[in-house]
Residue frames as a rotation matrix with the C-alpha (Angstrom) as fourth column:
MET 1
-0.345 0.026 0.938 18.21
0.167 -0.982 0.089 -2.08
0.923 0.188 0.335 -3.00
THR 2
-0.715 0.142 -0.684 17.37
0.690 -0.012 -0.724 -0.29
-0.111 -0.990 -0.089 0.17
PRO 3
0.306 0.931 0.200 14.21
0.942 -0.327 0.081 1.75
0.140 0.164 -0.976 0.72
LEU 4
-0.241 -0.333 0.912 14.32
0.349 -0.906 -0.239 5.48
0.905 0.261 0.335 0.44
SER 5
-0.518 0.147 0.843 12.41
-0.759 -0.533 -0.374 5.76
0.394 -0.833 0.388 3.68
THR 6
-0.534 0.355 -0.767 10.89
0.403 0.905 0.139 3.38
0.743 -0.235 -0.626 6.25
HIS 7
-0.194 0.562 0.804 8.19
-0.846 -0.511 0.153 3.55
0.497 -0.651 0.575 8.90
ASP 8
-0.922 -0.059 -0.382 7.74
0.125 0.890 -0.439 1.09
0.366 -0.452 -0.813 11.77
HIS 9
-0.157 0.973 0.168 4.02
-0.503 -0.225 0.835 0.58
0.850 0.046 0.525 12.17
THR 10
-0.993 0.001 0.117 2.51
-0.101 0.494 -0.863 -0.35
-0.058 -0.869 -0.491 15.51
SER 11
-0.508 0.861 -0.043 -0.94
0.701 0.441 0.561 -1.88
0.502 0.255 -0.827 15.67
GLY 12
0.311 0.720 -0.621 -3.56
0.926 -0.377 0.026 0.75
-0.215 -0.583 -0.784 16.49
ASP 13
-0.024 -0.381 -0.924 -1.45
0.141 -0.917 0.374 3.71
-0.990 -0.122 0.076 15.16
LEU 14
0.138 0.198 0.970 -2.88
0.952 0.244 -0.185 3.86
-0.273 0.949 -0.155 11.65
PRO 15
0.957 0.276 -0.085 -2.90
0.237 -0.918 -0.317 7.71
-0.166 0.284 -0.945 11.47
ALA 16
0.324 -0.920 -0.221 0.91
-0.394 -0.344 0.852 7.79
-0.860 -0.189 -0.474 11.80
ALA 17
-0.404 -0.477 0.781 1.33
0.455 0.636 0.624 5.36
-0.793 0.607 -0.040 8.92
LEU 18
0.455 0.640 0.619 -1.11
0.879 -0.215 -0.425 7.28
-0.139 0.737 -0.661 6.73
GLU 19
0.897 -0.212 -0.388 0.76
-0.170 -0.975 0.140 10.50
-0.408 -0.059 -0.911 7.50
PHE 20
-0.110 -0.975 0.194 4.00
-0.132 0.208 0.969 8.78
-0.985 0.082 -0.151 6.54
LEU 21
-0.107 0.170 0.980 2.44
0.896 0.443 0.022 7.76
-0.431 0.880 -0.200 3.17
LYS 22
0.812 0.551 0.191 1.23
0.579 -0.721 -0.381 11.25
-0.072 0.419 -0.905 2.56
ARG 23
0.688 -0.614 -0.387 4.53
-0.307 -0.730 0.611 12.83
-0.657 -0.302 -0.691 3.46
THR 24
-0.289 -0.921 0.261 6.79
-0.205 0.326 0.923 10.49
-0.935 0.213 -0.283 1.50
ARG 25
0.433 0.511 0.743 4.57
0.581 0.472 -0.663 9.87
-0.689 0.719 -0.093 -1.53
TRP 26
0.985 0.037 -0.166 6.00
-0.086 -0.732 -0.676 12.91
-0.147 0.680 -0.718 -3.29
GLU 27
0.144 -0.989 0.036 9.59
-0.654 -0.068 0.753 11.66
-0.742 -0.132 -0.657 -3.01
LEU 28
-0.394 -0.209 0.895 8.80
0.388 0.845 0.368 8.98
-0.833 0.492 -0.252 -5.62
ARG 29
-0.894 0.162 -0.417 7.89
-0.447 -0.345 0.825 9.17
-0.010 0.924 0.381 -9.29
GLU 30
0.019 0.949 -0.316 4.71
-0.897 0.156 0.414 7.63
0.442 0.275 0.854 -10.69
LEU 31
-0.224 -0.026 0.974 3.66
-0.737 0.658 -0.152 4.72
-0.637 -0.752 -0.167 -8.49
ARG 32
-0.418 0.072 -0.905 3.61
-0.767 0.506 0.394 1.35
0.487 0.859 -0.157 -10.29
PHE 33
0.227 0.555 -0.800 2.97
-0.039 0.826 0.562 -1.41
0.973 -0.097 0.209 -7.78
VAL 34
0.166 -0.059 0.984 2.78
-0.970 -0.187 0.153 -2.46
0.175 -0.981 -0.089 -4.18
ARG 35
-0.231 -0.251 -0.940 4.25
-0.084 0.968 -0.238 -5.56
0.969 0.024 -0.244 -2.62
VAL 36
0.330 0.433 0.839 2.65
-0.887 -0.161 0.432 -6.87
0.322 -0.887 0.331 0.59
TRP 37
-0.582 -0.552 -0.597 4.51
-0.185 0.805 -0.565 -9.44
0.792 -0.218 -0.570 2.75
LEU 38
0.150 0.583 -0.799 3.34
0.705 0.504 0.499 -10.99
0.693 -0.638 -0.335 5.96
ASP 39
0.292 -0.136 -0.947 5.09
0.888 -0.330 0.321 -8.21
-0.356 -0.934 0.024 7.95
LYS 40
-0.497 -0.483 -0.721 5.77
0.223 -0.874 0.432 -5.34
-0.839 0.053 0.542 5.57
LEU 41
0.650 0.672 0.353 4.42
0.604 -0.176 -0.777 -3.23
-0.461 0.719 -0.520 2.74
GLN 42
-0.508 -0.848 -0.155 6.53
0.456 -0.417 0.786 -1.75
-0.731 0.328 0.598 -0.06
ILE 43
0.721 0.681 -0.130 5.35
0.262 -0.441 -0.859 0.96
-0.642 0.585 -0.496 -2.42
ILE 44
-0.258 -0.895 0.364 7.39
0.566 0.165 0.808 1.00
-0.783 0.414 0.463 -5.63
ASP 45
0.345 0.365 -0.865 7.62
-0.355 -0.802 -0.480 3.62
-0.869 0.473 -0.147 -8.33
ILE 46
0.987 0.118 -0.111 8.39
-0.138 0.251 -0.958 3.47
-0.085 0.961 0.264 -12.06
ASN 47
0.331 -0.940 -0.083 12.20
-0.695 -0.183 -0.695 3.71
0.639 0.288 -0.714 -11.39
ARG 48
0.364 -0.074 -0.928 12.05
0.346 0.936 0.061 0.84
0.865 -0.344 0.367 -8.83
ASP 49
-0.795 -0.407 0.449 12.68
-0.235 -0.476 -0.847 3.26
0.559 -0.780 0.283 -5.98
TYR 50
0.092 0.871 -0.482 10.53
0.324 0.432 0.842 2.38
0.942 -0.233 -0.242 -2.98
PHE 51
-0.526 -0.202 0.826 9.58
-0.734 -0.382 -0.561 3.11
0.429 -0.902 0.053 0.56
GLU 52
-0.410 0.195 -0.891 8.51
0.246 0.964 0.098 0.59
0.878 -0.179 -0.444 3.18
ILE 53
0.089 0.500 0.861 6.15
-0.896 -0.338 0.289 0.28
0.436 -0.797 0.418 6.08
ARG 54
-0.679 -0.403 -0.614 7.28
-0.113 0.883 -0.455 -2.44
0.726 -0.240 -0.645 8.50
GLY 55
-0.952 0.253 0.173 5.00
-0.136 0.159 -0.978 -4.15
-0.275 -0.954 -0.117 10.98
VAL 56
0.062 0.995 -0.076 1.92
-0.548 -0.029 -0.836 -4.47
-0.834 0.094 0.543 8.78
GLY 57
-0.930 -0.368 -0.009 1.20
-0.233 0.570 0.788 -7.19
-0.284 0.735 -0.616 6.21
TYR 58
-0.637 0.696 -0.333 -1.61
-0.413 0.058 0.909 -8.77
0.652 0.716 0.250 4.28
PRO 59
-0.427 0.545 -0.722 -3.11
0.689 0.713 0.131 -10.58
0.586 -0.441 -0.679 7.29
ASP 60
-0.741 0.038 -0.670 -3.58
0.560 -0.515 -0.649 -7.33
-0.370 -0.857 0.360 9.21
ALA 61
0.314 0.945 0.093 -6.72
0.911 -0.272 -0.310 -5.17
-0.268 0.182 -0.946 9.07
ASP 62
0.359 -0.213 -0.909 -4.64
0.113 -0.956 0.269 -1.99
-0.926 -0.199 -0.319 8.90
VAL 63
-0.654 -0.654 0.382 -3.40
0.405 0.124 0.906 -2.89
-0.639 0.747 0.184 5.43
LEU 64
0.040 0.797 0.602 -6.72
0.988 0.060 -0.146 -1.98
-0.152 0.601 -0.785 3.79
PRO 65
0.880 0.305 -0.365 -6.59
0.267 -0.952 -0.152 1.82
-0.393 0.036 -0.919 4.37
LEU 66
0.016 -0.949 -0.315 -2.86
-0.176 -0.313 0.933 1.87
-0.984 0.040 -0.172 3.51
LEU 67
-0.623 -0.194 0.758 -3.47
0.633 0.445 0.634 0.20
-0.460 0.875 -0.155 0.15
ARG 68
0.397 0.835 0.380 -6.40
0.916 -0.334 -0.223 2.52
-0.059 0.436 -0.898 -0.58
ALA 69
0.577 -0.256 -0.776 -4.21
0.113 -0.916 0.386 5.57
-0.809 -0.310 -0.499 0.21
VAL 70
-0.469 -0.793 -0.389 -2.02
-0.364 -0.228 0.903 4.78
-0.805 0.565 -0.182 -2.74
ASN 71
0.281 0.713 -0.642 -4.90
-0.891 -0.054 -0.450 3.72
-0.356 0.699 0.620 -5.09
THR 72
-0.790 -0.597 0.139 -3.99
-0.535 0.783 0.318 0.04
-0.299 0.177 -0.938 -5.17
ASN 73
0.041 0.784 -0.620 -6.08
-0.874 0.329 0.359 -2.43
0.485 0.527 0.698 -7.22
PHE 74
-0.945 -0.311 -0.102 -6.97
-0.219 0.833 -0.508 -5.25
0.243 -0.458 -0.855 -4.87
ASP 75
0.027 0.949 -0.314 -9.93
-0.062 0.315 0.947 -7.27
0.998 -0.006 0.067 -3.68
PRO 76
-0.318 -0.127 0.940 -10.71
-0.866 -0.365 -0.342 -6.50
0.386 -0.922 0.006 -0.01
ALA 77
0.703 0.654 0.279 -12.48
-0.711 0.640 0.291 -9.85
0.012 -0.403 0.915 0.36
THR 78
0.912 -0.367 -0.183 -9.34
0.321 0.917 -0.238 -11.88
0.255 0.158 0.954 -0.51
ILE 79
0.433 -0.806 0.402 -6.48
-0.468 -0.583 -0.664 -9.67
0.770 0.100 -0.630 0.59
HIS 80
0.187 -0.300 0.935 -6.14
-0.976 0.048 0.211 -11.51
-0.108 -0.953 -0.284 3.94
ASP 81
0.970 0.240 0.028 -6.02
-0.232 0.959 -0.164 -14.96
-0.066 0.153 0.986 2.39
PRO 82
0.241 -0.937 0.255 -2.67
-0.241 0.196 0.950 -16.83
-0.940 -0.290 -0.178 2.78
THR 83
0.856 -0.061 -0.514 -0.52
-0.509 0.084 -0.857 -17.45
0.095 0.995 0.040 -0.22
ASP 84
0.774 -0.607 0.178 2.36
0.573 0.792 0.209 -19.77
-0.268 -0.060 0.961 -1.15
ALA 85
0.421 -0.615 0.666 4.28
0.487 -0.466 -0.738 -16.92
0.765 0.636 0.104 -2.72
GLU 86
-0.511 -0.712 -0.481 6.76
0.827 -0.254 -0.501 -14.78
0.235 -0.654 0.719 -0.79
TYR 87
-0.752 0.270 -0.601 4.55
0.063 -0.878 -0.474 -11.70
-0.656 -0.394 0.644 -1.24
LYS 88
0.228 0.824 0.519 1.43
0.872 0.065 -0.485 -10.41
-0.433 0.563 -0.704 -2.93
GLU 89
-0.807 -0.548 -0.221 1.86
0.361 -0.753 0.551 -7.82
-0.468 0.365 0.805 -5.65
PHE 90
0.291 0.952 0.098 -0.75
0.825 -0.198 -0.529 -5.31
-0.484 0.235 -0.843 -6.79
LYS 91
-0.463 -0.395 0.793 -0.66
0.763 -0.633 0.130 -2.53
0.451 0.665 0.595 -9.36
THR 92
-0.379 0.307 -0.873 -1.43
0.547 -0.687 -0.479 1.02
-0.747 -0.659 0.092 -8.36
GLY 93
-0.958 -0.038 -0.283 -3.18
-0.162 -0.745 0.647 3.82
-0.235 0.666 0.708 -10.15
ARG 94
-0.426 0.885 0.188 -6.81
0.891 0.446 -0.081 2.71
-0.156 0.133 -0.979 -9.79
ARG 95
-0.974 0.195 0.113 -9.06
-0.141 -0.918 0.371 5.34
0.176 0.346 0.922 -11.42
TYR 96
-0.471 0.881 -0.045 -12.61
0.449 0.195 -0.872 6.17
-0.759 -0.431 -0.488 -10.55
THR 97
-0.399 0.454 0.796 -15.25
0.871 -0.084 0.485 6.82
0.287 0.887 -0.362 -13.19
TRP 98
-0.872 0.171 0.459 -16.80
-0.175 -0.984 0.034 10.27
0.457 -0.050 0.888 -13.47
ALA 99
-0.214 0.867 0.451 -19.71
-0.890 -0.363 0.276 10.74
0.403 -0.342 0.849 -11.02
GLN 100
-0.495 0.027 -0.868 -19.34
0.092 0.996 -0.021 7.27
0.864 -0.090 -0.495 -9.46
ASP 101
-0.926 0.072 -0.372 -20.61
0.375 0.040 -0.926 8.69
-0.052 -0.997 -0.064 -6.16
ARG 102
-0.656 0.730 -0.194 -23.78
-0.703 -0.684 -0.196 10.13
-0.275 0.008 0.961 -7.60
VAL 103
-0.513 0.606 0.608 -27.02
0.380 0.795 -0.473 8.29
-0.770 -0.012 -0.638 -7.82
MET 104
-0.950 0.152 -0.271 -28.64
-0.310 -0.517 0.798 8.68
-0.019 0.843 0.538 -11.22
């Protein structure tokens, strides 16, 4: 399959990639998972439609805000670790508990 839309990310231009996510997010149905390669990021919905950001992968620091922008479940301490697999796959839809930001 080919992506519905792509963005070529350049290091240091994170706001453009976040704007791409915000703009294209509504072209997909409910997000299911994210695949992160060494050099690209794919956001996949329930129908297996997806869009792709090229030029950023799991070794890059810019991947953290991009994954957070689509509510991905991942461990920031281990996201940059190398893997033998072709890509890393994470589910989306992380939920926050009520009043998590309040100190009781």
